[in-house]
Backbone bond lengths (Angstrom), bond angles and torsions (degrees), N, CA, C in turn:
res aa  C-N    CA-C-N  psi(-1)  N-CA   C-N-CA  omega(-1)  CA-C   N-CA-C  phi
1 M - - - 1.442 - - 1.525 108.69 -
2 S 1.305 116.65 135.41 1.461 120.05 -179.62 1.521 110.17 -78.12
3 D 1.334 115.87 164.88 1.470 121.10 179.46 1.519 111.00 -62.04
4 K 1.343 115.46 -35.62 1.478 120.00 -179.42 1.528 111.24 -65.72
5 D 1.341 116.41 -44.03 1.472 120.95 178.13 1.519 110.89 -64.65
6 Q 1.354 115.79 -40.16 1.456 120.12 -179.28 1.526 110.87 -66.43
7 S 1.310 117.16 -42.63 1.464 119.23 -179.90 1.529 110.41 -66.98
8 M 1.323 117.46 -35.66 1.465 121.49 177.71 1.521 109.78 -65.12
9 E 1.327 115.62 -41.11 1.456 120.94 178.85 1.531 110.72 -64.44
10 E 1.333 116.28 -40.84 1.457 120.60 178.43 1.528 111.04 -64.29
11 Q 1.334 116.10 -39.91 1.460 120.48 179.02 1.527 110.68 -63.21
12 V 1.331 116.09 -41.46 1.463 120.14 178.67 1.518 110.11 -62.99
13 K 1.344 117.23 -42.46 1.464 120.70 178.78 1.525 111.25 -62.17
14 I 1.314 116.01 -43.82 1.465 120.48 -179.64 1.523 110.40 -62.39
15 K 1.343 116.57 -45.76 1.476 120.86 179.98 1.522 111.00 -61.81
16 S 1.339 117.23 -42.09 1.470 119.37 -179.32 1.528 111.00 -67.05
17 Q 1.343 117.69 -36.52 1.465 120.11 176.63 1.524 111.08 -65.04
18 Q 1.324 115.82 -40.85 1.462 119.85 177.89 1.531 110.53 -62.99
19 A 1.342 116.20 -42.33 1.466 120.38 179.81 1.530 110.17 -63.30
20 R 1.352 116.99 -40.13 1.462 119.94 178.96 1.523 111.22 -64.13
21 K 1.336 115.84 -41.32 1.460 119.66 178.99 1.525 110.65 -62.72
22 L 1.332 116.21 -43.35 1.458 120.27 179.53 1.526 110.46 -63.51
23 A 1.329 117.19 -42.70 1.465 120.75 179.39 1.526 110.44 -62.97
24 R 1.346 116.75 -42.66 1.463 119.85 178.12 1.526 111.03 -63.05
25 Y 1.333 116.12 -41.56 1.462 120.63 179.62 1.525 110.62 -63.39
26 M 1.345 116.52 -46.09 1.468 120.30 -179.97 1.514 110.50 -63.15
27 S 1.317 117.02 -41.88 1.463 121.33 179.26 1.524 110.20 -63.87
28 S 1.336 116.50 -44.17 1.464 118.58 -178.92 1.521 111.12 -68.16
29 T 1.341 117.57 -33.79 1.462 120.85 177.69 1.526 109.68 -65.44
30 A 1.323 117.02 -44.54 1.459 120.62 178.93 1.524 110.18 -61.40
31 D 1.330 115.65 -43.22 1.464 119.74 178.25 1.522 110.79 -63.54
32 L 1.323 116.94 -40.30 1.453 121.48 179.68 1.524 110.91 -61.47
33 V 1.324 116.04 -46.96 1.465 120.45 179.67 1.525 110.22 -63.06
34 E 1.318 116.70 -44.78 1.462 120.97 179.39 1.528 110.80 -60.26
35 N 1.327 116.29 -42.81 1.470 120.22 178.87 1.521 111.19 -63.80
36 Q 1.326 117.51 -40.70 1.468 121.09 179.14 1.526 110.73 -62.97
37 I 1.321 116.63 -41.58 1.474 120.98 178.93 1.523 110.23 -64.06
38 L 1.323 116.64 -45.24 1.473 120.02 179.47 1.528 111.73 -61.79
39 K 1.331 116.84 -42.18 1.469 119.95 178.87 1.525 110.68 -63.85
40 A 1.338 116.55 -40.78 1.471 120.62 179.27 1.529 110.22 -64.48
41 Q 1.315 117.05 -38.81 1.471 120.56 177.73 1.524 110.14 -64.03
42 E 1.331 116.73 -43.46 1.465 120.32 179.88 1.532 111.61 -63.32
43 R 1.322 116.56 -38.08 1.466 120.36 179.03 1.528 111.23 -73.97
44 G 1.326 117.62 -16.11 1.456 120.78 -179.36 1.514 113.26 87.34
45 D 1.324 116.96 20.23 1.464 120.40 -179.03 1.532 112.54 -64.06
46 F 1.322 116.98 -23.56 1.463 119.84 -178.15 1.528 112.84 -93.28
47 N 1.337 116.76 -3.92 1.459 120.73 176.83 1.526 109.11 -76.55
48 N 1.280 116.56 150.53 1.468 123.40 176.24 1.524 114.26 60.44
49 L 1.311 117.19 30.30 1.463 120.34 173.56 1.525 108.72 -77.68
50 D 1.322 116.61 156.55 1.469 119.61 176.80 1.528 109.10 -57.21
51 G 1.300 116.01 132.54 1.462 120.93 178.57 1.517 113.96 81.64
52 H 1.322 118.54 8.34 1.463 121.78 179.53 1.530 109.90 -59.24
53 G 1.326 116.23 127.03 1.454 121.12 178.38 1.515 113.86 83.38
54 K 1.320 117.42 -1.30 1.462 120.95 179.36 1.524 108.65 -104.27
55 P 1.320 116.89 152.57 1.474 118.38 179.33 1.536 110.73 -66.28
56 L 1.314 114.95 148.36 1.456 119.95 176.72 1.522 109.16 -70.90
57 R 1.303 116.31 142.43 1.463 120.36 179.04 1.524 107.53 -119.21
58 F 1.281 114.87 119.18 1.449 120.46 177.47 1.515 107.99 -106.75
59 E 1.308 116.08 99.81 1.465 120.42 179.85 1.520 110.44 -72.29
60 E 1.317 115.95 -34.15 1.453 120.40 -179.82 1.512 108.75 -123.78
61 N 1.305 115.21 142.31 1.452 121.16 175.92 1.526 107.54 -82.71
62 P 1.324 118.50 116.35 1.463 119.69 -177.24 1.529 113.06 -68.81
63 Y 1.323 117.19 -13.48 1.459 120.55 -177.27 1.523 113.54 -96.31
64 E 1.317 117.76 -11.43 1.455 118.55 -179.53 1.524 109.74 -81.14
65 P 1.316 116.21 145.66 1.466 118.97 179.62 1.531 110.17 -62.07
66 P 1.320 117.51 136.96 1.476 120.57 -177.17 1.524 112.72 -57.38
67 E 1.328 117.58 -33.98 1.468 119.47 -178.56 1.527 112.89 -70.65
68 L 1.343 117.82 -14.54 1.461 121.16 179.59 1.530 112.95 -101.92
69 R 1.329 118.50 -3.73 1.464 121.31 -175.28 1.518 112.62 -59.82
70 M 1.309 117.59 -44.70 1.466 121.05 -178.65 1.528 110.38 -63.68
71 I 1.310 116.28 -42.92 1.468 120.48 179.88 1.525 109.99 -61.53
72 F 1.333 116.75 -47.63 1.459 120.60 -179.22 1.526 111.40 -65.26
73 K 1.318 117.11 -35.52 1.463 120.83 178.12 1.524 110.28 -63.54
74 I 1.320 117.37 -45.17 1.470 121.68 179.48 1.526 109.98 -63.69
75 L 1.322 116.79 -44.83 1.467 120.49 179.14 1.529 110.72 -61.64
76 K 1.337 116.68 -43.68 1.464 120.67 -178.54 1.525 111.21 -64.10
77 E 1.328 116.47 -42.11 1.460 119.94 179.98 1.526 112.64 -65.15
78 N 1.314 117.21 -24.24 1.463 121.78 -179.69 1.525 112.46 -104.46
79 D 1.336 116.57 19.83 1.469 123.02 179.31 1.519 112.62 53.01
80 C 1.302 116.40 40.59 1.465 122.28 176.31 1.525 108.38 -118.02
81 A 1.295 114.22 157.85 1.460 119.90 176.27 1.521 107.95 -119.94
82 P 1.325 117.38 157.19 1.460 119.35 176.24 1.528 110.53 -58.27
83 Y 1.317 115.39 153.87 1.463 121.25 -176.54 1.518 111.78 -53.35
84 W 1.322 117.93 -42.51 1.461 119.60 -175.67 1.524 111.54 -67.62
85 I 1.330 117.82 -30.32 1.468 119.74 177.21 1.530 109.92 -71.09
86 E 1.341 116.26 -43.94 1.467 120.17 176.52 1.530 110.37 -60.51
87 L 1.333 116.21 -40.49 1.463 120.27 178.37 1.521 110.84 -64.46
88 G 1.331 116.87 -37.93 1.461 120.58 176.28 1.519 111.83 -62.05
89 K 1.336 116.68 -38.51 1.468 120.44 176.67 1.528 110.46 -65.72
90 E 1.344 116.62 -39.67 1.471 120.01 177.43 1.523 110.95 -62.80
91 I 1.326 116.29 -41.87 1.469 120.39 179.32 1.524 109.92 -60.67
92 D 1.330 116.44 -45.66 1.470 120.24 179.01 1.530 110.87 -62.03
93 A 1.334 116.56 -41.72 1.463 120.68 179.68 1.535 110.36 -65.85
94 D 1.333 117.10 -39.09 1.464 120.32 179.07 1.525 111.47 -66.08
95 F 1.336 116.91 -39.80 1.467 119.58 175.87 1.525 110.54 -62.87
96 A 1.332 116.43 -41.58 1.467 120.19 178.22 1.525 110.07 -62.99
97 K 1.336 117.15 -41.78 1.473 121.29 178.12 1.526 110.09 -62.31
98 H 1.325 117.06 -40.35 1.472 121.85 177.13 1.531 110.15 -57.72
99 Q 1.323 116.31 -47.75 1.464 120.39 179.80 1.527 111.45 -65.45
100 Q 1.340 116.92 -38.56 1.470 121.04 178.45 1.523 111.23 -63.11
101 E 1.316 116.42 -43.46 1.463 119.94 -178.95 1.521 111.40 -64.88
102 L 1.325 116.45 -39.57 1.462 119.33 177.53 1.531 110.06 -66.14
103 A 1.321 117.24 -40.46 1.475 120.60 178.33 1.524 110.33 -65.93
104 R 1.335 116.95 -39.04 1.464 120.99 178.16 1.536 110.56 -62.87
105 F 1.322 116.51 -42.56 1.460 118.87 178.94 1.531 110.98 -67.52
106 R 1.332 117.18 -37.78 1.473 118.97 176.70 1.530 110.48 -61.16
107 S 1.329 117.22 -41.06 1.469 120.61 177.65 1.526 110.74 -63.56
108 Y 1.329 115.78 -44.35 1.463 120.58 178.03 1.532 110.42 -60.86
109 A 1.342 116.48 -42.30 1.462 120.65 -179.61 1.529 110.76 -64.56
110 A 1.324 116.61 -40.70 1.467 119.89 179.12 1.522 110.21 -63.84
111 M 1.325 116.87 -41.88 1.459 120.65 178.50 1.535 110.16 -66.28
112 F 1.316 116.99 -42.04 1.463 121.34 -179.00 1.527 110.92 -62.92
113 H 1.316 116.90 -44.51 1.463 120.85 -176.44 1.535 113.10 -80.16
114 S 1.322 117.14 -0.76 1.465 118.97 179.36 1.526 111.72 -77.44
115 S 1.330 117.64 -10.54 1.473 120.34 177.62 1.525 109.22 -142.98
116 K 1.317 115.19 166.95 1.468 121.53 179.96 1.520 109.39 -78.52
117 H 1.358 115.72 147.62 1.458 121.67 179.79 1.516 110.05 -136.89
118 N 1.346 115.17 154.84 1.459 119.09 177.14 1.532 110.18 -77.47
119 R 1.328 116.37 177.14 1.455 122.44 -175.25 1.525 111.57 -61.93
120 Q 1.326 117.53 -39.88 1.471 120.63 -179.18 1.535 111.54 -64.22
121 A 1.301 116.31 -40.58 1.464 120.06 178.71 1.523 110.23 -65.43
122 V 1.329 116.27 -39.85 1.471 120.05 178.46 1.527 109.80 -64.82
123 E 1.338 116.89 -39.57 1.470 120.10 178.09 1.535 110.87 -64.27
124 R 1.327 116.58 -41.44 1.469 120.24 177.34 1.532 110.57 -62.26
125 F 1.334 115.77 -40.89 1.461 119.96 178.10 1.531 110.27 -61.32
126 E 1.315 116.90 -45.33 1.470 120.64 -179.86 1.530 111.26 -63.25
127 K 1.345 116.52 -38.90 1.472 119.85 177.05 1.527 110.35 -64.88
128 R 1.303 115.69 -40.91 1.465 119.37 178.98 1.520 110.61 -63.97
129 K 1.332 116.12 -41.23 1.464 120.63 178.32 1.528 110.23 -60.75
130 E 1.325 117.41 -47.23 1.467 120.97 179.02 1.526 110.66 -62.67
131 S 1.328 116.18 -37.35 1.462 120.61 177.74 1.524 110.86 -63.96
132 V 1.320 117.21 -41.49 1.470 121.44 178.09 1.522 109.56 -63.09
133 Y 1.322 117.23 -44.87 1.465 120.15 178.50 1.528 110.58 -59.22
134 F 1.334 116.50 -44.99 1.462 120.78 -178.97 1.532 110.69 -63.67
135 E 1.331 116.53 -47.03 1.467 120.57 -178.64 1.530 111.47 -62.82
136 E 1.315 116.41 -40.38 1.467 119.13 -179.38 1.525 111.22 -70.69
137 R 1.329 117.49 -34.22 1.464 119.90 174.43 1.527 109.36 -62.59
138 M 1.343 117.05 -43.82 1.464 120.89 178.78 1.533 110.69 -63.65
139 R 1.327 116.42 -40.48 1.467 120.67 178.75 1.536 110.21 -62.57
140 L 1.331 116.71 -44.55 1.466 120.06 -179.87 1.531 111.33 -65.57
141 E 1.328 117.44 -37.27 1.465 119.76 177.01 1.533 110.54 -65.72
142 A 1.331 116.89 -39.03 1.469 120.53 176.91 1.528 110.27 -65.33
143 I 1.336 117.06 -40.66 1.469 120.66 177.61 1.525 109.44 -61.71
144 N 1.327 116.64 -42.78 1.458 120.25 -179.16 1.532 110.96 -62.19
145 K 1.333 117.17 -39.16 1.472 120.14 176.55 1.526 110.63 -64.75
146 K 1.321 116.75 -39.57 1.463 119.66 177.37 1.524 110.92 -64.89
147 I 1.324 116.83 -36.93 1.466 120.12 178.04 1.523 109.77 -63.99
148 L 1.323 117.20 -41.02 1.469 120.11 176.81 1.530 110.71 -60.13
149 D 1.337 116.65 -46.34 1.468 120.85 177.40 1.523 110.69 -61.11
150 Y 1.317 115.61 -44.84 1.469 121.26 179.80 1.528 110.02 -56.75
151 N 1.330 116.26 -48.24 1.461 120.21 -177.72 1.526 111.81 -65.03
152 L 1.324 117.05 -31.80 1.460 120.03 177.39 1.532 111.28 -71.65
153 M 1.329 116.84 -34.75 1.463 121.30 -176.62 1.525 113.29 -87.74
154 C 1.307 116.53 -22.77 1.467 121.79 -176.26 1.533 109.66 -63.69
155 P 1.335 118.49 129.75 1.462 120.05 -173.55 1.525 115.07 -71.57
156 T 1.320 117.69 -23.34 1.464 119.18 179.89 1.511 110.52 -130.03
157 Y 1.302 115.18 147.00 1.459 121.82 -175.65 1.527 112.74 -62.04
158 H 1.322 116.87 -41.59 1.469 119.37 -173.98 1.529 113.08 -68.57
159 L 1.330 118.34 -13.44 1.465 120.63 176.54 1.526 112.06 -90.22
160 G 1.324 117.14 -6.84 1.463 121.25 -178.32 1.518 112.01 -63.94
161 R 1.315 114.13 163.93 1.473 120.44 179.81 1.516 109.64 -113.01
162 Q 1.306 114.07 150.40 1.461 119.46 179.61 1.523 109.36 -76.77
163 N 1.336 116.00 135.07 1.460 120.08 175.91 1.519 108.85 -64.34
164 I 1.325 115.67 153.07 1.459 118.81 178.40 1.521 109.30 -101.68
165 A 1.305 115.35 143.64 1.469 121.69 175.36 1.528 105.77 -89.07
166 V 1.321 116.18 98.46 1.464 121.57 -172.48 1.526 111.25 -59.46
167 E 1.329 116.39 -45.48 1.473 119.25 -177.43 1.523 111.38 -63.33
168 E 1.322 116.71 -42.65 1.466 119.79 179.20 1.526 111.05 -65.43
169 L 1.315 116.54 -42.60 1.461 120.63 -179.63 1.529 110.63 -65.55
170 M 1.329 116.09 -41.35 1.471 118.77 178.71 1.526 111.19 -67.17
171 L 1.314 117.29 -37.03 1.464 119.99 176.70 1.526 110.01 -61.16
172 E 1.325 115.94 -41.24 1.464 120.63 177.47 1.529 110.86 -64.72
173 V 1.339 116.92 -44.02 1.472 121.13 179.26 1.524 110.31 -60.67
174 I 1.323 116.18 -48.32 1.473 120.79 -177.66 1.527 110.27 -64.58
175 T 1.308 116.96 -43.55 1.470 120.44 -179.66 1.526 110.68 -60.88
176 Q 1.339 116.42 -46.43 1.462 119.73 179.96 1.526 111.36 -65.90
177 M 1.332 116.49 -40.83 1.466 120.03 -178.95 1.519 110.69 -66.13
178 E 1.320 116.64 -44.35 1.469 119.95 -179.59 1.524 111.19 -64.49
179 A 1.325 117.10 -36.63 1.470 120.24 176.28 1.532 109.88 -65.29
180 Y 1.324 116.53 -41.10 1.461 121.26 177.81 1.530 110.51 -63.06
181 L 1.335 116.28 -44.75 1.469 120.27 179.33 1.521 111.11 -64.15
182 A 1.319 117.15 -36.38 1.470 120.16 178.34 1.536 110.64 -63.97
183 T 1.332 117.11 -39.49 1.467 119.17 177.93 1.525 110.80 -67.46
184 L 1.352 116.70 -35.92 1.456 119.44 176.76 1.525 111.04 -64.62
185 R 1.319 116.34 -42.73 1.480 120.23 179.51 1.533 109.94 -63.76
186 Q 1.331 117.20 -39.48 1.466 120.95 178.90 1.511 111.66 -63.76
187 S 1.311 115.83 -42.75 1.464 118.93 -177.46 1.523 111.33 -73.55
188 A 1.346 117.58 -22.35 1.470 120.87 -179.84 1.527 110.45 -76.54
189 R 1.302 117.56 -20.97 1.487 120.40 -177.59 1.489 112.78 -76.53
């Protein structure tokens, strides 16, 4: 082994020993603090503190940016929410509406396939099905635009929402619906 390799190996050993010492120190500090808290609880040091048994009141959100506190306070006092929160509620409502419309069409399809129909009725059903697919694609595209707006307005990255892949979602909707319709047609025979 060369001197360079040996010195590198020694440096690695020294660094790992230092890391172990730091980890032991941090662990012992955490244990020390935990032990102190437990002893204080046993002695009853936390009994009869101001506000004991009362709900905590957070007048200020410690996580909101200080420059937005006044704005949020005014909105809260007037029973309003920031635009991005309202937009998030709209997105959730639109997704729920999407699911409702698909469920409504499934119910209509089940009722339609429960009896025999002439060619014109079948054509009307197919037009209605295509109309539902088109409307739901438009709804999903509108939701996706709202998600983009939401993400632009949202103050922190971790609260953002994932964009939806409209084509993939519609392919899934159509595939599931067509499979459902095929089972209805089979059971009608």
